[in-house]
Every structure is written in structure tokens, then in C-alpha cells.
DOVEX-243296 format. One record per residue (C-alpha): y, x, z; residue number from 1. Coordinates in nm, 2 decimals, always signed. Last residue first. Example, Ala and Ser with C-alpha at 12.3 -4.5 7.8 and 13.67 -1.06 7.14 Angstrom:
<recs>
[[-0.11 +1.37 +0.71] 2] [[-0.45 +1.23 +0.78] 1] 
</recs>
This chain:
<recs>
[[-0.13 +5.85 +6.07] 205] [[-0.50 +5.79 +6.13] 204] [[-0.62 +5.99 +5.83] 203] [[-0.40 +6.28 +5.94] 202] [[-0.55 +6.29 +6.28] 201] [[-0.90 +6.28 +6.13] 200] [[-0.81 +6.57 +5.89] 199] [[-0.69 +6.77 +6.19] 198] [[-1.02 +6.72 +6.37] 197] [[-1.22 +6.81 +6.06] 196] [[-1.02 +7.12 +5.99] 195] [[-1.10 +7.24 +6.35] 194] [[-0.84 +7.29 +6.62] 193] [[-0.79 +7.64 +6.74] 192] [[-0.84 +7.74 +7.10] 191] [[-0.66 +7.96 +7.34] 190] [[-0.72 +7.95 +7.72] 189] [[-0.88 +7.70 +7.96] 188] [[-0.55 +7.65 +8.15] 187] [[-0.39 +7.56 +7.82] 186] [[-0.31 +7.71 +7.48] 185] [[-0.37 +7.47 +7.19] 184] [[-0.38 +7.58 +6.82] 183] [[-0.30 +7.41 +6.49] 182] [[-0.33 +7.54 +6.14] 181] [[-0.23 +7.28 +5.87] 180] [[-0.30 +7.24 +5.51] 179] [[-0.18 +7.35 +5.17] 178] [[+0.20 +7.30 +5.20] 177] [[+0.55 +7.40 +5.28] 176] [[+0.78 +7.56 +5.02] 175] [[+0.84 +7.24 +4.84] 174] [[+0.96 +7.07 +5.16] 173] [[+0.92 +6.69 +5.17] 172] [[+0.55 +6.59 +5.21] 171] [[+0.43 +6.90 +5.38] 170] [[+0.74 +6.89 +5.60] 169] [[+0.65 +6.55 +5.73] 168] [[+0.29 +6.67 +5.77] 167] [[+0.41 +6.95 +6.00] 166] [[+0.58 +6.70 +6.22] 165] [[+0.29 +6.45 +6.22] 164] [[+0.04 +6.73 +6.30] 163] [[+0.25 +6.84 +6.59] 162] [[+0.28 +6.48 +6.72] 161] [[-0.10 +6.44 +6.71] 160] [[-0.15 +6.77 +6.90] 159] [[+0.11 +6.66 +7.15] 158] [[-0.07 +6.34 +7.22] 157] [[-0.40 +6.52 +7.31] 156] [[-0.19 +6.79 +7.48] 155] [[-0.06 +6.53 +7.72] 154] [[+0.29 +6.38 +7.70] 153] [[+0.51 +6.40 +8.01] 152] [[+0.82 +6.55 +7.84] 151] [[+0.82 +6.29 +7.56] 150] [[+0.88 +6.39 +7.20] 149] [[+0.88 +6.11 +6.94] 148] [[+1.23 +6.08 +6.79] 147] [[+1.33 +6.44 +6.83] 146] [[+0.99 +6.57 +6.71] 145] [[+0.97 +6.36 +6.39] 144] [[+1.32 +6.44 +6.26] 143] [[+1.27 +6.80 +6.38] 142] [[+0.98 +6.84 +6.14] 141] [[+1.18 +6.73 +5.84] 140] [[+1.47 +6.97 +5.94] 139] [[+1.22 +7.25 +6.00] 138] [[+1.08 +7.25 +5.65] 137] [[+1.22 +7.59 +5.55] 136] [[+1.11 +7.76 +5.87] 135] [[+1.13 +7.70 +6.24] 134] [[+1.05 +7.41 +6.48] 133] [[+1.10 +7.36 +6.85] 132] [[+0.99 +7.15 +7.14] 131] [[+1.04 +7.19 +7.51] 130] [[+1.24 +7.51 +7.45] 129] [[+1.33 +7.84 +7.61] 128] [[+1.57 +8.03 +7.39] 127] [[+1.57 +8.40 +7.28] 126] [[+1.80 +8.59 +7.05] 125] [[+1.61 +8.90 +6.95] 124] [[+1.74 +9.00 +6.61] 123] [[+1.49 +8.79 +6.40] 122] [[+1.52 +8.48 +6.62] 121] [[+1.29 +8.41 +6.92] 120] [[+1.20 +8.06 +7.02] 119] [[+1.02 +8.02 +7.35] 118] [[+0.75 +7.79 +7.49] 117] [[+0.59 +7.78 +7.83] 116] [[+0.30 +7.59 +7.99] 115] [[+0.26 +7.63 +8.37] 114] [[+0.12 +7.88 +8.61] 113] [[+0.02 +8.09 +8.31] 112] [[+0.01 +7.91 +7.97] 111] [[+0.14 +8.02 +7.64] 110] [[+0.37 +7.98 +7.34] 109] [[+0.60 +8.21 +7.16] 108] [[+0.76 +8.08 +6.84] 107] [[+0.89 +8.36 +6.61] 106] [[+1.14 +8.38 +6.33] 105] [[+1.08 +8.65 +6.07] 104] [[+1.25 +8.92 +5.87] 103] [[+1.17 +9.20 +6.12] 102] [[+1.49 +9.40 +6.13] 101] [[+1.58 +9.75 +6.03] 100] [[+1.92 +9.77 +6.21] 99] [[+1.80 +9.49 +6.44] 98] [[+1.49 +9.68 +6.55] 97] [[+1.58 +9.71 +6.92] 96] [[+1.67 +9.34 +6.93] 95] [[+1.33 +9.25 +6.78] 94] [[+1.14 +9.46 +7.03] 93] [[+1.34 +9.32 +7.32] 92] [[+1.29 +8.96 +7.20] 91] [[+0.92 +9.01 +7.18] 90] [[+0.91 +9.17 +7.53] 89] [[+1.12 +8.88 +7.66] 88] [[+0.88 +8.63 +7.52] 87] [[+0.58 +8.81 +7.67] 86] [[+0.76 +8.83 +8.01] 85] [[+0.82 +8.45 +8.00] 84] [[+0.46 +8.38 +7.91] 83] [[+0.34 +8.60 +8.19] 82] [[+0.15 +8.93 +8.12] 81] [[-0.20 +8.94 +8.25] 80] [[-0.30 +9.13 +8.56] 79] [[-0.40 +9.48 +8.65] 78] [[-0.05 +9.63 +8.61] 77] [[-0.14 +9.93 +8.39] 76] [[-0.44 +9.79 +8.19] 75] [[-0.28 +9.44 +8.16] 74] [[+0.04 +9.59 +8.04] 73] [[-0.14 +9.81 +7.79] 72] [[-0.32 +9.51 +7.65] 71] [[+0.01 +9.32 +7.62] 70] [[+0.17 +9.61 +7.44] 69] [[-0.11 +9.65 +7.19] 68] [[-0.12 +9.28 +7.11] 67] [[+0.25 +9.28 +7.07] 66] [[+0.26 +9.57 +6.83] 65] [[-0.02 +9.42 +6.61] 64] [[+0.17 +9.08 +6.61] 63] [[+0.49 +9.26 +6.51] 62] [[+0.32 +9.41 +6.20] 61] [[+0.15 +9.08 +6.10] 60] [[+0.49 +8.90 +6.12] 59] [[+0.67 +9.17 +5.93] 58] [[+0.41 +9.18 +5.65] 57] [[+0.41 +8.80 +5.63] 56] [[+0.79 +8.79 +5.59] 55] [[+0.92 +8.46 +5.74] 54] [[+0.80 +8.20 +5.99] 53] [[+0.58 +8.32 +6.27] 52] [[+0.36 +8.15 +6.54] 51] [[+0.27 +8.34 +6.86] 50] [[+0.00 +8.28 +7.11] 49] [[-0.07 +8.38 +7.48] 48] [[-0.33 +8.26 +7.73] 47] [[-0.64 +8.44 +7.61] 46] [[-0.44 +8.72 +7.45] 45] [[-0.23 +8.76 +7.13] 44] [[-0.38 +8.47 +6.94] 43] [[-0.20 +8.42 +6.61] 42] [[-0.04 +8.13 +6.42] 41] [[+0.09 +8.20 +6.06] 40] [[-0.23 +8.26 +5.87] 39] [[-0.18 +8.20 +5.50] 38] [[-0.45 +8.00 +5.32] 37] [[-0.28 +7.86 +5.00] 36] [[-0.16 +8.20 +4.88] 35] [[+0.11 +8.34 +4.65] 34] [[+0.27 +8.01 +4.55] 33] [[+0.55 +8.11 +4.32] 32] [[+0.91 +7.98 +4.34] 31] [[+1.04 +8.29 +4.53] 30] [[+0.73 +8.43 +4.70] 29] [[+0.53 +8.16 +4.86] 28] [[+0.26 +8.15 +5.14] 27] [[+0.13 +7.80 +5.21] 26] [[-0.08 +7.74 +5.52] 25] [[+0.13 +7.51 +5.74] 24] [[+0.20 +7.58 +6.10] 23] [[+0.12 +7.45 +6.45] 22] [[+0.16 +7.56 +6.81] 21] [[+0.07 +7.32 +7.10] 20] [[+0.13 +7.42 +7.46] 19] [[-0.06 +7.30 +7.77] 18] [[-0.11 +7.03 +8.05] 17] [[+0.23 +6.86 +8.07] 16] [[+0.30 +6.92 +7.70] 15] [[+0.53 +7.18 +7.55] 14] [[+0.55 +7.16 +7.17] 13] [[+0.58 +7.43 +6.90] 12] [[+0.62 +7.38 +6.53] 11] [[+0.61 +7.61 +6.23] 10] [[+0.71 +7.53 +5.87] 9] [[+0.67 +7.80 +5.61] 8] [[+0.87 +7.88 +5.30] 7] [[+1.01 +8.20 +5.18] 6] [[+0.71 +8.41 +5.28] 5] [[+0.85 +8.76 +5.21] 4] [[+0.65 +9.05 +5.07] 3] [[+0.29 +9.17 +5.13] 2] [[-0.05 +9.01 +5.07] 1] 
</recs>
């Protein structure tokens, strides 16, 4: 599928023991639902992940570039790229492409010596955050995040909060829908939560 994803709600949360990234699965073009199983959260390396809100073609294109650059860095330097360096790399690529921009907003999450989370706008503006949301349902997600985020929360609690935030957008934003993708990046690496685990959290809300 190509074109622009008008909708999307993405969420990132820093916990004391890891980072949580989440997104809905609906891909829309104008008022038409193009897919109900869009992938918006991607593994870049064992300890690095990115979530994108915007044009699916631009998101996939940048993810391919980032994966190649991270692999080259490891080969040249002999160690993995830090989360901060990865966010800076993403920002530099977007800044260098601003005359032909990537139409997407990216959340960068990962774990090296500690968990890290960055928000990178389409022309390379970069902000380090403790929690963040992007996309058409972000106002609904932020309402949940701002009221419930705690800096000392565990990943287990952060996962539940991310599901609550995306679920708020699912209920209120017409361009957000069709399920939730949720990943955790911690000292053990990248892992995606199962549909059954997410369903259990939703049932308990």
C-alpha cells in the first residue's frame, strides 16, 4: 500500500526498566479505510525501535535507511548505536530531506545504559520525552498519559498505560482503529506483545 496514512495514533512511554511503543492498526486515505492491519512500529535493532505516524511509504522508506545505517555503524565501530545517536541520525536524515520531506512523525525508543525516548518531527526537530504521542488521535492519548504517567512506573504498568492511551483514541478518533500493536524494549531487547495479552489488558480496563 502506498499513499498517506491520514490517521494513526502512536504512543511512547519511558519506564524505569524499559520503553514502551504502541500504535493502532488502521491505515486510511482521506475518508477511506485502506487497511485494518497496518504496521506502524518497527524493530531496527535488538535495542532500537521506531514508531511512525504519517505516510506509510515514507515511514517504510526511512525504516529501511535507518536499518542499513545502524548495521553499517555496528560494522564500522564494533558496538551498537546508542539510542541518542540513533535519534540524532533520524533527525539528521529528516533535516537533510526537508525540501523533499518524509511526511511522517517518528517516535524513537530504545534501551542502552538506560531507556530513552525521542520525538522527531518531519523536518528533523528532535525532543527527548518521558511520554509522547503523535498522530490524529494524539489529543485523546495525551489526556490519558498526562493524568496517569509516573516516572518510576515499571514496564508492566507502562504497557497498561499505553493500551489505555491508544484505546482512548480508538474510541474517539475516526482515523484511529482496528487494534493495537505494542512493543517493549528493555535490557533483554525488543519484543512485541501478543494479541491475547493486549486483549486481556483491554478487558481489564
